[in-house]
N, C-alpha and C positions, 0 to 999 in steps of 0.2 A: 898133427894127428895125420895118419896114413890109413887108408882103406886096405882092404884084403889084396888090391892088385898092387899096392906100393905106390899108387899115386897120391901126391899131397892134396888134402882136402882142407879148405879153410875152415877155421874154428868157427862154431856157431856162437853168437852173442847172446847170453841168456837175457831173459828179461829181467828188469829189476825186482827183486823179490821185497815184499812189505816186512821190514825188520821189527821184531817185537820190541815192545817197550821194555827198557831195562833201567835200572837205578843209574843216577849219572856217575856214581863211583862204582866200579866193579872190577875185580881182581881178575888176573890172567887165568888163574885155576878156574874161576867161575865161568868163564868165557870158554875155556876148554872143555868143561863139563857139559856145557850144552851144545857143544859141537860147532861153535861160531869160528869164522875164520878172523884173524887179526885184521883190523880196518884202522889204518894209519890216521886218516882224517878223523875218525870216531875217537881214537886214542888221544889225538891232540886236543879234541874238545873236552873230553872227560878228566884229562890231564889239567887243563886250565880250570875245570870246575873244582877239582881237588884243591888247587892252590887258594882259591878263595877262603878256604877253611883254615889256612896257615896265616901267621901274623908276624910282625917284625921283620927284622933282618933275614932270619933264616928263612921266612916266606919268601923274601925277595930273591935269596940265592936259589931256594929251590925252583922258584918260577923261572929263572934264567936257564937253569940246568934243564927242566922239563921242557921249555921251549926249544931249546937246542936239540933235545932227543926227538921232540915231535917233528921238527924240521928236518932232521935226518931221516926220520921214517917216512916223511913225504918223498923226499928225493929218492931214496931207496925204491918206494912204491913205484914211482915215476919210471924208474930205470928198468923195473921188472916188466911194465905194461908193454904190450907190443905197440910199437909206433908205425903210423902211416907214412909211407916215404912219398912225399909230394913230388919228387923229381923221377919217380920210377917210370920208365916208358911204357906207354900202353898203345897197342894197335888200334888205330881209330876204327871203330865198327861201321858198317854200312847200314844206313836207315832207308827204307822206302819212302819215296816222295808220293803223297797221294796225287793221283792223276787229276789234272784240271781239264776244263773244256778246251776245245780247239777253237782258236781265232783266227780268221783270215780278213784282212782289210783290203777291200779292192778300191782301186783309184776311181775317181769320177771322171765324166767325159773330159775329153781335151776342149779347151775354150780358147778363144782368141783374147789378147789384151785390148782394152779400149784405149785408143788413143795412145799417147806416149807417155808411159809410167814415170812417175817421179818416186824416188825412194825405192821401197821394197814391198810395199802392200799394194797389190794390183786390184784393178777393176777390170772385169771381163765384159765382152760384148756377146751377143747372142751368137749361138753356133750356125753353121750353114745349114741349108735346107735340106741337104742330103745327109747330114751326119747322123750315124747312128751308134749308139752305145748299148753294149748288153753283157750280162754275166751269165756264165755256164758254172753250174756247181754239181759236185758229186759227193755223197757221203756213203761209206761202205759199211755193211753190217758186220756183226760178229760172226764166227764160224757156224753158229745156230741159226743165223738168220735174222736175229734181233737188231733192228735199226736204233742208232742213238739218237735221242731227240735232237733236231737240228732244224735251223731256220736261216733265211736270208733277210737281213733288216737294214734299215738305214743307219747311218752311223749315230744319229741321235736316239736310236732306240725303237722306233716304230717298225712293225714287222711288215716285210713286203710278201714273203711267201714261206710256207712252212714245208721242209723236205720230209720230215718224219716226226710224230708227236713222241714226246718222252713217255716211256713206259717202265713200269716197275724193274723190268729186266735190266734196264740202264743204270739203276741205282745200287745193285748188289754185285757179287761176283758172276762174271759170265760163266754160264754152263759150258763144259767141255763137250764136243761130240763123242759118241761112243767110239771105240777103237774100230776103225775100218769102215765107219759111216762116212758117207759122201759130204763134202762141204756143202753148206747152204747159204753161200754167200749171195746176197743181193745188194741192190743200190738205191738210195734216194737221190733223184736227180732234179735239177733245175735246167732244162736244156737250153733255154735262151731268155733270159728275163731283160727286158728294157729298162735301163736306169738312167737317172738324170743327176745323181750326186754320188758321193762315195758311199759305199754299202759294205756290209760286214756278214761273212758267213760264220756262224758259230754252231758247234756240235758239242753235246754233253759227253763226259767221261762215261766209258762203259766198262763195267766190272774192274774198275781200278786201273784200266788201260786207257791210254791217250786214243780218241777215235781218230780213224782214216777218213780225212775229208780235204777237199780242195776245190778252188774255184780260180776262174780266169775272167778278166774284163778285157772286151775287145771294142775298138772303136774304127770306123770307117767313114770316109766321106770322099765324094767323087767332085767336089767343088770348093772353092774358097781357098784361103790361105793356109788352112790345115787339111789339105787334100792328102789322102793316104791312109795306111793301117798302122794302128798301135795297139799293142796288147801287153798286158802284164799279169803275172799270177798273184793272186791275192795273198798277200805276205803276213806272216805272223809277226806282231809288234815286237820291238826289241829296243834296249837302252843303247846301243852301238852299232851304227850302220855305216856302210861305205858305198858310194855312188860314185862311178868313173864314167866320164864322157860328155860332161856339160860343156857348152859353148856360149859365150856371151859377146861374139864379135859380132861386126855390123851384119843385119840381116839374120841374126840368129837370136833366138828367144829360149830362155831356160827358166822355168818357174818351179821351185821346189815346194811340194805340198806335204806337210806333216799332219797325220791325222792321229788322233788320241781315242781309241776305244775303251779305255779303263774308266774307273770312276775316280781316278787321282789326277789332279793337274800334273803337266809335264813341263818341265823347264829345260830347254834345248840349247845347246851350244853347237857352233858350226866351225869345223877346222877346213880352211880352204887350201888346195894346192894348185898352183899354176904352172907354166912350162918353166918359170925362172925361179921358182920356189915357193915357200909358204906365202899366203896373202894375209896381211893383218887387216881385218875389216871392221870399223866401227859398227855396231849394231848386230854383230854376229854371235852375240852371247845373251844368255838370259832370256831366250825368246819363250814366252808362256804360251802353251796349248791347253787349252781347258778341256775338260772331260766332254767326250761326245762331240767334238768339234775338228775342223781342219783349219790349219794356217798356211797361207800361201805367201812364198817369199820370191820376189824377183832377184834372181841371182846377179843380174847386172846392176843393181843398186849396191851389191856389195863387192863385186869383182867385175868391173866393166872390161871389155876388150879382151876377153880371154878365150882364145880358141881352144884351148886345152884346160879343162877346169874339173877337179875331183873335189867331193865334198864329203867330209866324215860329220855324221850326225850323232850326238850324244846327248842323252837325256837322263835326267835325275827325276824322282817320282815316278809318274806313270810311263810305260813304254809306249813307242809311237811306231807307225808305219812311215815310210818316206818314199817318195817317188818324185822324178823330175820331169815335167813335161817338156821335151825338147823339140823345137820346130826350126825351120830353115826357109827363109824366102829370099830368092835371089832376083832382085829387082821386082817383077810382077809374076815371077814363076815360081811356084811352091817347090820346095826342094826336100820336103818330107816332114813327118811328125813322129814321135816315138814317145813311150815311157821308158825312162831309164830306172831300173830296178835296183835295189842292192845286190852286191855279189857276195862271195865269202870273204871272211876277214883277211887282212894282209897275212901271208904265208910265203914260205920259201918255193912253193909248187902251186901254180894255178892252172886250170884246165877250163876250156870254154868250148863248147859244142853249138850247134845251131848256127854255123857261118855258111853263107852262101856267096861265091864269088863269080862275077860275070867275066866275060870274054876280055882278056888282058889287053889286047891292042886297043879295043874300043875304049876301055877304061882309062888308058894312058892318054889317048887323045882329048878326052873329055877333061882329065885332072889337070891337063896342061892349060886350059882356059882360065882366064881371070875369074876367081870367086869360086872355082870348083875343086880347091884342093882337098875339101872334105868330101867329095863325092866318090872317093875310093875307099875299098876296106883297109882298116888299120886296127892295129893293137895298141890300146893306151896302158901304160905302166906307171902307178904311182908309188914312189918309195917314201914311206912316212918317217923313216928312221934317220939317224945322223950320218949313215955311211952310204956310200954310192952302191949301186947293185949291178954285177954283170950278169944279165939274163940272157939264157939261150932259149930261142923261141924256135919251135917244131911245129910244121903243119902237116896234117894228116888227111889224106883225101881217101877216095874209094880204092884206090889202088896202091896205096902206101905213102910214104912221106914225100913231100914235095920240098925241093930246095928254094928258099927265099932268095930273091935277087941280092939282098943286102948281106947274106951269110947267116942271118939268123942269131947272130950275137951282138948285143948292143949294151953300152954302159948307161944305166939309168941314174940320174943324178939325185941325191938324197933331198927329200922335201919337195920334190918337183914331179912334174908329169912328163913322161917321155912318150913320143909316138912312133910306132914301127909299122911300117908299110907291109901289108898283105898282099898287095897287088903283084901281078908278073906271074902269076901261076895259072895253069889252065882252069877253065870254068867247072865248077862243081861245088859239092858240099864238103865242108872241112870241119876239123876239130883242131884247136890251137892248144898246146902244151907248153908252158913256159916255167923254167926253173932257174933259181939262184941260190947263194948262200945268204942273201939278205931278204927279209920279209918285204912284200909287196903286195898291192892289189892291182887288179887288171880287168878289162872289158874290151870287147872288140866291136867295131863298127861295120855294120853290113849295109850295103847301098843297093838300089835297084833304079835303073834308068841311064840310057846311055846318050841321049840327045839333050843338048843343052837348052833348046827352045821349047821342050816338053817337060811337064810335071815328073819330079822323080820322088823317091821315097828313101828314108833310112831306118835302121833299127840298130840298137844296142844289145849285144849278148853279153850279159855278166858271166863272170867266173862262177861255177857251180860245184856242189859236193859230190862225192863218189856215189853211184848208185848202189842202193841196197835192196831190202825187200819191201814190197807193197807201197810203192809210190802211187799216190792217186794224181793222175794226170788229166785234168778237164780239158775239152778242146772245143773252141768256138765252132759254130755250126756251119759258117759261111766261108767260101772261098776255097783255094787249094791248101791242103795241109799235109805236113811230112812230120814222120817221127824221125829224129836223127839221133843216132848214137856213135860214139866214139871211144875206142880202146887204144890210148896212147902207147901201150907198151905190150902186155901179154894178152892172150885170148881170152874173150869173155863171151858168156851166154846170156841173151836178154829174152826175157818172157814178157809178152805184152798182151793183155787181157782185155778185149773190147768190153765197153759197158753202153748200153743202149738206153734210150729214152723210156723204155717200157720198165726200167728198174732191174732189167737182167743183167748178169755178168756171164757173158758168153765164153766159149772155149779159147783157151790161149793158143797163140802163136810163138813160136821161138825165132830167134836169130843168132846164128853163131858169127861171131866177129873175130877176124884175124886180128892180132896185136900190130899196132901202128897203122890202122885203117879206120875210116869212117863210113857207116852203113846208113841208108835211110830208106823208108818205105812211105808209099803215099797213103793217106788215110782215107778211107772209102766213106761215102755219105751215109750208108746206112749198113747194118749188119742183121740178117734174118728178118728184114722187112720193117725194121724200126730204126730211127736215125741214131747214129753213134755220137755219144757225147762225151766219151773220155776213155781212158785206160787205166788198168792196174798194171804197174811195171815193176819188174823184179830183175836182178843182174846176180850172176854168179861167176866165179873164175877170177881173173885179173881185174884191176881198176877200169870201170866204164862210167861214161858220162853220157847225159841225154838232154834233148831239147826238142820243143815243137816249133816248126818253121811255118808261118803263114803267109800266103801269097793271093793275089786276086787275079784270075784270068783276064787277060787283055789289058792290064794295067800294071803301072811299075810300083806295085804296093808290096810291101815287106813287114814281117814282125818276127822276132825271136823270142821264145819264152823257155827259160830253162826249167827242168825237172826239179822241183823243191825236194828237199828231204822228207823221207816218209815218217809216220807216226813213231815215236821213241818206244812206245810200250810203258810199263812200270819202270820208272828210274830209280836208282840208289845213289846215295850220295855218302862219302865218309863223313862222320860227325865227330868232332874233337872237342873234348871238354876242357876248359882251361879258364885262366883268369889273367 
């Protein structure tokens, strides 16, 4: 059938009509007289009925003849019926995925191991008298000013603080502002909430859109073995995570914390990579993490004596958040503490911002001392595949690319961790871009402190995703804070909009970054008389990457926090029907 425009239209399937009752034996002429169409199945049945009235051998012969005729009629009818082609290629349609709530799992405070642990299940001693741990959180409204229902809670479920109450506007489609109307963005904030365990920031979907929310956990201490600053963005749970930068050598402690905020048990398996290749460790498979709980694993119990260790975390069942508490103790002198967070999945290109490098001469003198090899900045590369990777490393500073002393090209062995020194360049803020024809994971070690007899600190900056629009970047309240952005190749324009403790989204500032450079801006303590708690960050132009750098005035403290991906909005996935 064709319509008036010549486009084919599928035939409509008529609903089955109720057939009138007819005698068991009916002639073709009678059927034609009442306008009925020949029905091969009905013909076969009536033919068999007629055979019952016949007898003897003649009846048998006629039965065979009629059966053959009826069968031929059925075959003919089947040939004339339009057939459905099972192998006809169909383009997979896109189906909208209902938006779910946003969940960010924040690590708990850094804790000392109690005594010398045996195995992988740790016991922790009380933290130092000066240790402070706090979470700062931000959730952004829709363009009409409606905040999504959001709250900060303990991992087990008890509520700590509510950012915004759930309203009917969060359940249905979000209203669009009138054309030309100004945006009414506002924020729900937690400026600085003290915590003593793992916490979870959750925000409800709004108008079938993913909510824009983010949180950061920060830890500081001025005494004890865990002296220093550590911070981590509260991460979305996942089923496949990569963490690069662990160290289980003498005086180094690495504790992997796995948290499950879902209602489904998670079964976790760990893949371990050392400097010499993959590490087969009994006890690294089938680790159960119950809903609403955290499981801590001492990595030295699985891979002892590894000064370069990467961990792949894979879970079945519930998704998990993973973070490594890494600390260094050189004799009696604290060498730093940090939370190692997951970076982007292995790829042929990795970019890391948020790198601070100290005076090269002083670094060289310190690193030459026994036990201080890890006191200098470095890039660690993990190649999970079966082929070696030839990796080109480029370092971009404020005034352009800086040549690395080793030339910047290294062969990274398959299944192993390779370290590339970033020392030897002028002091300043940097972005690292590494590329290869083989996929790899990467993270950069940042250090602070230049005297062997004084406490130092370290931080790990994981690889991050390219900046897009409306990234929520919460910022801890204390210390010196910097926004850092890198544009490895082309020019990029960055917009960063302050968010203050009174819930206001202030006027945006912009930064134009030349290709192949890194730019940074000091974060003020307050804007418009209200403490600053975060930013909304957007980027346009060529690829750009961002991070928040934390330091403490007068102390050798440092932490680096990558800018996480923004809310995805309403997602669509291709749906293929088959069997």
